[in-house]
N, C-alpha and C positions, 0 to 999 in steps of 0.2 A: 530562462528568463522570461517573465511575463511583462509585456509592455502595456502601459496604460494608454487608453485612447487619448490621443493628443490632437489638438487643433492648432493650426498656425494662422496668422493673419499676414497677408502679403499684399503688396501693390505691384503693378506691372505696367510696362510700356510695351504695346504690341505694334509691330510694323511688318511690312510685307517682304523684307529681304534682310539677309545677314549683314550686308555692308552697312545699311542704315542702322541696324541694331548695334553694331560695333561702334559707329560714330556716336550714338547716344550714350553708350557705356563710357566712352572716352570723355564725353562732355561731363558726365557725372563724376568720373575719376578726377577731372580737372576742377571740380567744385560747383558744377551746376546743380540746381535744386531738382531733385527727382520728381516731386509733385508738379512743379511748373513745367518740366519737360513732358510729363505725362499729359498735362492739359493741352500742350501745344502739338505734340507729335503722335500720341497714341491713336491707333485705329479702333480701339475698344471703347465702348460707351463708358467704361469705368474711368477713362481719361479725364472726364469732367470732374471727377472726385479725386484727382491727383493719382489715379491708377488704383485706388483702394478697392480690394476685392472682399474685404471683411474676413471673418474667421471661416475656415473650412477644415474638414477632416479628411482622412484618407479616402480615396476612391470618389472624391467629389470633383476633382480636376483631372484633366488628361494626364496619363502616366509621366511623360517627360517633365511636365510642369510640376506635378506633385513631388516627384523625386527630388528635384532641385529645391523647391520651396521648403520641404521638410528637412533638408540637409544643410541649409544655410543657418548661420547664427543670426540672432535678432540684430537688425541694423545692417546686415551684410547684403551686398548687391551682387547678383549673379553675372557671369558672362552670358552672352546671348544663348537662348535655348530655343530649339526649333520644335514646333508642334504642327498639327494639321491646320491650325489657325494662322500661322505665321511665325515670326521671331519675337521672343519675349526677352525683356530685361526685367528681372524679378528682384524685388526688395522685400525681405522678411521683416515685418514690423513688430510682431508679437507672437507669443505662443502661450497656450494654456493646457 
């Protein structure tokens, strides 16, 4: 099977520990707005844009982040994911 090069668009909220990431995920599950939480809580500069990272292909993000982002369905939000940058809650917003 030959796979076409695919790009995904994702947003994320980056924090420094798993417990904080789990609290944020719970707030989202309870109905909080992802983009607003990103603006308020994310340690990443992308937080100012609601966590939006734009489109990216494979091998453009660190492996644990990429693996989760590419495996989510559009609109789906991940459980916390650890990378060398901290803990991420990832929302896949589009793919092409």
